[in-house]
C-alpha positions, 0 to 999 in steps of 0.5 A, a space after each residue: 510503474 515505479 513512480 505509481 508504487 511510489 506514489 501508492 507507498 507515499 499515500 500509504 504512509 501517511 495513512 500510518 501503513 508501511 510498505 512491506 511488498 510489492 509485485 507487478 502483475 503482467 497486466 500492469 498493474 501492482 500489488 502493494 502489501 502494507 501493515 500499520 505502524 501501530 496495533 492502536 490504529 487498527 480498525 479491522 478494515 480491508 484497504 483497497 486503492 487503485 492508483 
């Protein structure tokens, strides 16, 4: 699970996001909360990825 969260964090960072927090659910899934590094990059779209 840690490797999957790290992979997701790296993918989000490559897209200009910074991981703020994460939580692992009981069903072996993770929720990763991230924010954009810059307001200039905001497009107003939600991001949802499954790894």
